[in-house]
C-alpha positions as CSV (number, residue, x, y, z in Angstrom):
1,M,-7.1,14.0,15.8
2,I,-4.1,11.9,15.9
3,I,-0.3,12.6,15.1
4,H,2.3,10.7,13.2
5,V,6.0,11.5,13.9
6,D,8.8,9.8,11.9
7,M,12.6,10.5,11.3
8,D,14.2,11.2,8.3
9,A,16.7,8.7,7.4
10,F,17.0,7.9,11.0
11,Y,20.1,6.0,11.1
12,A,21.7,7.7,8.4
13,S,21.1,11.0,9.9
14,V,22.4,10.3,13.2
15,E,25.7,9.6,11.6
16,E,26.0,12.7,9.8
17,R,24.6,14.5,12.7
18,E,28.1,12.3,14.9
19,N,30.2,13.3,11.4
20,P,29.4,16.8,10.0
21,L,32.1,16.1,7.4
22,L,29.4,13.4,6.2
23,K,26.8,15.9,5.5
24,D,25.3,15.9,1.9
25,K,27.6,13.1,0.9
26,P,25.8,9.8,-0.5
27,L,26.2,7.1,2.8
28,I,24.3,3.9,4.0
29,V,24.3,2.5,7.3
30,A,24.7,-1.3,6.2
31,G,26.8,-4.3,7.0
32,P,30.1,-5.3,5.0
33,A,29.4,-6.1,1.2
34,E,32.0,-9.5,1.6
35,I,29.8,-10.6,4.1
36,R,26.6,-10.4,2.3
37,G,25.8,-7.1,4.1
38,V,22.4,-5.3,3.8
39,V,21.7,-1.9,4.2
40,S,19.7,-0.7,6.9
41,A,19.2,3.1,5.8
42,A,20.5,5.3,3.2
43,N,20.4,9.3,3.4
44,Y,18.9,11.3,0.5
45,P,21.7,12.1,-1.7
46,A,22.4,7.8,-1.9
47,R,18.7,7.4,-2.5
48,K,18.8,9.9,-5.7
49,F,21.2,7.0,-7.2
50,G,18.4,4.4,-6.3
51,V,20.0,3.2,-3.0
52,H,17.7,1.9,-0.6
53,S,17.2,0.0,2.8
54,A,17.0,-3.8,2.1
55,M,19.5,-3.9,-1.0
56,P,22.3,-5.8,-0.4
57,T,25.3,-3.6,0.3
58,A,27.3,-4.6,-3.1
59,T,24.5,-3.5,-5.1
60,A,24.1,-0.6,-3.5
61,L,28.2,0.1,-4.1
62,K,27.2,-0.5,-7.8
63,K,24.9,1.2,-8.6
64,C,26.7,4.7,-6.3
65,P,30.4,5.6,-7.1
66,G,31.8,7.0,-3.4
67,L,29.3,5.3,-1.4
68,I,30.4,5.6,2.3
69,V,29.5,2.3,3.8
70,I,29.2,2.6,7.5
71,P,28.6,-0.2,10.4
72,P,25.4,0.4,12.1
73,R,25.5,1.4,15.7
74,H,22.4,0.0,17.0
75,D,23.0,1.0,20.9
76,L,23.5,4.5,19.5
77,Y,20.0,4.4,17.7
78,R,18.3,3.3,20.7
79,E,19.6,6.0,22.8
80,I,18.8,8.8,20.6
81,S,15.4,6.9,20.2
82,G,14.8,7.3,23.9
83,Q,15.4,11.1,23.5
84,I,13.0,11.7,20.8
85,H,10.2,9.5,23.0
86,E,11.2,12.1,26.3
87,I,10.7,14.4,23.6
88,F,7.0,12.8,23.3
89,C,5.9,12.6,26.9
90,R,6.1,16.4,27.0
91,Y,3.3,16.5,25.0
92,T,1.4,13.1,26.1
93,P,1.3,9.9,28.1
94,V,-0.4,8.5,25.0
95,I,2.4,7.2,22.8
96,E,2.2,3.6,20.2
97,P,6.1,3.0,19.1
98,L,6.4,1.6,15.4
99,A,9.9,1.4,15.6
100,L,13.2,3.2,17.1
101,D,12.1,6.1,14.7
102,E,8.7,6.3,14.2
103,A,5.4,7.1,16.4
104,F,1.9,7.9,16.9
105,L,0.7,9.6,19.5
106,D,-2.9,11.0,20.9
107,C,-2.2,14.4,22.1
108,R,-5.6,15.6,22.6
109,G,-5.9,15.4,26.0
110,S,-3.2,18.2,25.7
111,E,-5.0,20.9,23.1
112,K,-6.5,23.1,25.6
113,L,-2.7,23.5,26.7
114,Y,-0.8,24.0,23.2
115,M,-4.2,25.8,21.6
116,S,-4.3,22.9,18.7
117,L,-3.1,19.7,17.7
118,E,-1.4,21.2,15.1
119,R,0.2,23.4,17.7
120,I,1.7,20.3,18.9
121,G,2.8,18.7,16.1
122,W,4.9,21.6,15.1
123,K,6.4,22.1,18.5
124,I,7.6,18.4,18.7
125,K,9.4,18.6,15.3
126,Q,11.5,21.7,16.0
127,D,11.8,20.4,19.7
128,I,13.7,17.1,17.6
129,Y,15.8,19.9,15.6
130,T,16.6,22.2,18.1
131,E,17.6,19.8,20.7
132,L,19.0,16.9,19.2
133,N,19.5,17.8,15.4
134,L,17.8,15.6,13.9
135,V,14.7,16.2,11.2
136,A,11.2,14.3,12.0
137,S,8.3,14.5,9.3
138,V,4.8,15.0,11.0
139,G,1.4,14.4,9.5
140,V,-1.5,15.2,12.0
141,A,-4.9,13.8,10.8
142,T,-8.5,12.6,12.2
143,N,-7.3,9.1,12.4
144,K,-3.7,6.7,12.2
145,F,-4.2,5.4,8.5
146,L,-4.4,9.6,7.3
147,A,-1.8,10.9,10.0
148,K,0.8,8.5,8.6
149,L,0.4,9.0,4.6
150,A,0.4,12.5,5.4
151,T,3.4,12.1,6.9
152,D,4.9,9.7,4.1
153,Q,3.4,12.7,1.5
154,G,5.3,15.4,3.0
155,K,8.7,13.7,3.2
156,P,11.4,14.8,4.1
157,D,11.1,17.1,6.3
158,G,7.4,17.8,6.1
159,F,4.9,18.9,8.3
160,T,1.7,18.0,6.8
161,V,-2.1,18.5,8.1
162,V,-5.0,16.9,6.8
163,P,-8.6,18.8,7.7
164,D,-11.6,16.7,8.5
165,E,-13.2,18.7,5.5
166,S,-10.0,18.0,3.5
167,I,-9.7,14.2,3.8
168,Q,-11.2,13.5,0.0
169,A,-9.5,15.9,-1.2
170,F,-6.1,14.6,0.2
171,L,-6.8,11.1,-1.2
172,D,-8.4,11.2,-4.2
173,P,-5.2,11.8,-6.4
174,L,-2.8,9.2,-4.3
175,P,-2.2,5.9,-6.4
176,V,-4.0,3.0,-5.2
177,S,-1.1,1.3,-3.6
178,K,-1.2,3.7,-0.6
179,I,-4.0,2.1,0.6
180,W,-2.8,-0.3,3.5
181,G,-2.9,-3.8,2.5
182,I,-2.9,-3.4,-1.2
183,G,0.6,-4.9,-2.0
184,K,2.3,-5.7,-5.8
185,V,-0.5,-8.5,-6.3
186,G,-3.5,-6.2,-5.4
187,N,-1.8,-3.3,-7.5
188,V,-1.9,-5.3,-10.2
189,R,-5.2,-6.5,-10.1
190,L,-6.9,-3.5,-9.4
191,H,-4.9,-1.8,-12.5
192,R,-6.6,-4.5,-14.6
193,H,-10.1,-3.0,-13.6
194,G,-9.0,0.3,-14.4
195,V,-8.1,1.5,-10.8
196,H,-5.2,3.4,-10.9
197,T,-6.2,6.0,-7.9
198,I,-7.7,6.4,-4.7
199,R,-10.6,8.2,-6.6
200,D,-10.9,5.2,-8.7
201,L,-11.1,2.8,-6.0
202,R,-13.7,4.6,-3.7
203,R,-16.3,4.4,-7.2
204,I,-16.4,0.8,-7.1
205,D,-18.9,-1.1,-5.2
206,R,-18.3,-2.4,-1.9
207,K,-20.1,-5.6,-2.8
208,V,-17.4,-6.2,-5.7
209,L,-14.7,-4.9,-3.4
210,N,-15.4,-7.9,-1.6
211,Q,-15.6,-10.1,-4.2
212,W,-12.2,-9.2,-5.4
213,F,-10.7,-9.3,-2.0
214,G,-12.8,-11.0,0.9
215,R,-12.5,-9.2,3.6
216,L,-10.0,-7.0,2.9
217,G,-12.7,-5.6,0.0
218,Y,-14.2,-3.8,2.5
219,R,-11.4,-2.7,4.8
220,F,-10.3,-0.9,1.2
221,W,-13.4,0.7,0.6
222,E,-13.0,2.1,4.3
223,L,-9.8,3.5,4.1
224,A,-10.5,4.6,0.5
225,R,-12.9,7.3,2.3
226,G,-10.8,7.6,5.2
227,I,-12.1,5.6,7.1
228,D,-10.1,4.1,10.3
229,D,-11.1,3.7,13.7
230,R,-7.8,1.8,15.5
231,R,-7.0,3.4,18.3
232,V,-3.4,4.4,19.6
233,M,-2.2,1.8,21.5
234,P,0.6,2.9,24.0
235,D,3.6,0.4,24.9
236,N,3.5,0.6,28.4
237,D,4.4,-3.3,29.6
238,V,7.9,-2.9,31.4
239,K,7.5,-6.4,32.1
240,S,8.8,-7.6,28.8
241,I,11.7,-6.6,26.6
242,S,11.1,-6.8,23.0
243,Q,12.6,-5.9,19.6
244,E,11.1,-5.5,15.7
245,T,11.8,-4.5,12.4
246,T,9.5,-3.2,9.1
247,F,11.0,-4.4,6.1
248,D,10.8,-1.4,3.2
249,T,9.9,-4.4,0.8
250,D,7.7,-7.6,2.1
251,V,9.8,-10.7,2.6
252,S,8.8,-14.1,1.4
253,E,12.2,-16.1,1.9
254,F,12.1,-17.8,4.8
255,S,16.1,-17.4,5.1
256,V,16.2,-13.8,5.6
257,L,13.2,-14.0,8.3
258,E,15.3,-16.5,10.2
259,S,18.3,-14.6,10.0
260,T,16.7,-11.3,10.9
261,A,15.2,-13.3,14.1
262,M,18.6,-14.4,14.8
263,Y,19.7,-10.7,14.7
264,L,16.5,-9.9,16.6
265,T,17.0,-12.3,19.1
266,E,20.7,-11.5,19.9
267,S,19.6,-7.8,20.5
268,V,17.3,-8.6,22.7
269,C,19.3,-11.3,25.0
270,Y,21.9,-8.5,25.0
271,R,19.6,-6.2,26.5
272,L,18.5,-8.6,29.0
273,R,21.6,-9.3,30.3
274,K,22.9,-5.8,30.4
275,A,19.6,-5.6,32.6
276,N,20.7,-8.2,34.8
277,L,17.4,-9.9,33.4
278,D,16.3,-13.4,32.9
279,G,13.4,-14.3,30.9
280,R,10.8,-17.5,30.3
281,T,8.4,-16.9,27.7
282,V,9.4,-16.4,24.1
283,T,7.3,-14.7,21.5
284,V,7.5,-14.1,18.0
285,K,5.5,-11.8,16.4
286,V,4.9,-11.9,12.7
287,R,2.7,-9.1,10.6
288,F,1.4,-9.9,7.3
289,Q,1.3,-8.0,3.6
290,D,-2.3,-7.6,4.4
291,F,-1.6,-6.1,8.3
292,R,-2.8,-9.6,9.7
293,T,-0.8,-10.0,12.7
294,I,0.4,-13.7,14.5
295,T,1.6,-14.1,17.5
296,R,3.3,-17.2,18.6
297,S,4.5,-17.3,22.4
298,C,5.9,-20.4,24.7
299,S,7.3,-20.4,28.0
300,I,11.0,-22.4,28.2
301,N,11.3,-24.6,31.3
302,S,13.8,-22.2,33.5
303,S,14.7,-18.8,33.3
304,T,17.6,-17.7,31.1
305,H,19.2,-15.0,29.1
306,S,21.5,-17.3,27.0
307,T,21.0,-16.1,23.0
308,D,21.6,-20.2,22.2
309,K,18.5,-21.2,24.4
310,V,16.4,-18.3,23.7
311,W,17.2,-19.2,19.9
312,K,16.0,-22.6,19.9
313,T,12.4,-21.2,20.7
314,V,12.4,-18.3,18.5
315,A,13.5,-20.5,15.2
316,Q,10.9,-23.5,16.3
317,L,7.9,-20.4,16.6
318,L,8.9,-19.2,13.7
319,S,8.6,-22.1,11.2
320,D,5.1,-22.8,13.3
321,A,4.0,-19.2,12.2
322,L,5.0,-19.6,8.6
323,T,3.6,-23.1,7.5
324,K,1.0,-21.9,5.2
325,E,2.9,-21.0,1.8
326,P,3.4,-18.3,0.2
327,F,3.8,-15.9,2.4
328,S,4.7,-12.1,2.8
329,V,5.9,-10.9,5.7
330,R,6.5,-6.9,6.7
331,L,7.1,-7.2,10.2
332,L,8.9,-9.6,12.2
333,G,9.8,-9.2,15.8
334,V,11.0,-11.1,18.5
335,G,9.8,-10.7,22.4
336,I,11.3,-11.9,26.0
337,S,8.9,-11.4,29.0
338,E,8.1,-13.2,32.3
339,F,10.8,-12.0,34.4
340,A,9.6,-13.5,37.9
341,N,8.8,-17.2,38.7
342,A,6.2,-18.5,36.7
343,E,4.7,-21.8,35.7
344,P,5.9,-22.4,32.1
345,C,3.3,-23.9,29.7
346,Q,3.3,-27.3,28.5
347,T,6.1,-28.0,25.7
348,T,7.9,-30.6,23.5
349,L,10.8,-28.4,22.6
350,F,13.5,-29.7,24.4
351,E,12.0,-32.8,25.2
352,N,15.0,-34.2,23.4
353,D,17.6,-31.4,23.9
354,R,21.1,-32.9,25.9
355,T,23.1,-29.9,26.1
356,S,25.9,-30.9,28.5
357,G,27.0,-28.9,30.8
358,F,30.2,-27.7,28.6
359,E,27.6,-26.5,25.8
360,E,26.0,-24.4,28.2
361,R,29.7,-22.9,29.7
362,R,30.5,-22.5,26.1
363,S,27.5,-21.0,24.9
364,E,27.6,-18.5,28.3
365,T,31.1,-17.5,27.6
366,L,30.4,-16.6,23.7
367,D,27.4,-14.2,25.0
368,N,29.8,-12.8,27.1
369,I,32.5,-12.4,24.7
370,S,30.1,-11.1,22.1
371,D,28.9,-8.1,24.5
372,R,32.4,-6.9,25.2
373,I,33.4,-6.7,22.1
374,R,29.6,-4.7,21.0
375,E,30.3,-2.4,24.4
376,R,33.7,-2.1,23.0
377,F,33.7,-1.6,19.3
378,G,29.7,-1.3,18.2
379,R,26.7,-3.7,17.7
380,G,27.2,-4.4,13.8
381,L,30.4,-5.6,14.5
382,I,29.9,-9.0,15.7
383,H,26.9,-11.6,14.8
384,R,26.3,-14.7,14.7
385,G,26.6,-16.4,11.2
386,K,23.2,-16.9,10.5
387,A,21.9,-13.3,11.6
388,L,24.1,-11.9,8.8
389,V,22.1,-12.5,5.9
390,R,19.1,-10.4,7.9
391,K,17.4,-8.1,5.6
392,Q,15.8,-4.6,7.1
């Protein structure tokens, strides 16, 4: 059995906790409308007006009169995420973080201590509420697919258990779009064939699904029966610093992905500098609509913590990863590793790079000034121009 934990409207809930006067008022965590800001999180009162993450701030303000806009404070959210992770560690070391506010836990080794996985899931939910004054939704099921689906179905403030004997009863009434990998196009296609629920999908022969969707057809056939053999993969690599974001709606615009990649690069390099580290290997991770995931990596010619230097590699790797169009991206990540000395791989990325010493000093000064502004006034106040149109 697997436990899935997802914080309810995490960024917005943190802001409500920090300022109780905001409680029950519609609010978003977002960039300013005047610089094409985008909603990072919306609390539930705002969602009643149709406001959601990835929506332009200007659109959200039109939908919801009196909407409160709060600039994001990512250092605070990351700090609280660490506190949530510490609670997880009380019950298991096998933790797979999906984002700052979400994780899978394999607690099977702790069952004898706490009687059952259901009890562990409930204790985690209670600990988060009593110690951090935040609400988490929890799903407990036999595998990752079912556990996450259970969490989603129980939100907000949910606690949902899917026993083995009830898997099909739980799945069958759900819309077919709940199957991982079935996006808008697949959903329309299935509807044309009269397939609207998971029960309908389960009744389709596997060979027919393969004809319709290729390799994904068999995967849909398995998920419709609650079959998912993926293990919880703990993130124990302390030799890298990375950050990723999962889009609420799949993204097909390269400009949005590029600006998001710049934002992630700024964040990762900021953390490098705070840790007094230099890195050599830059990695870009892209997960597509069908959950196919690719990574592209390259080691630059010397270790660095410079945002500009790292960004040159990130931009090239992102372009290389998205050569086939059209594409639809659900997750994007940037990471840096190889903090110790290592031989770089062969690369032509910087053969024509003629950055002068003046430009290097200018880049270093820009990073230092930006870091001081972020530390004093918050992460959301300053970004490079290319990062302003990011979509989360």
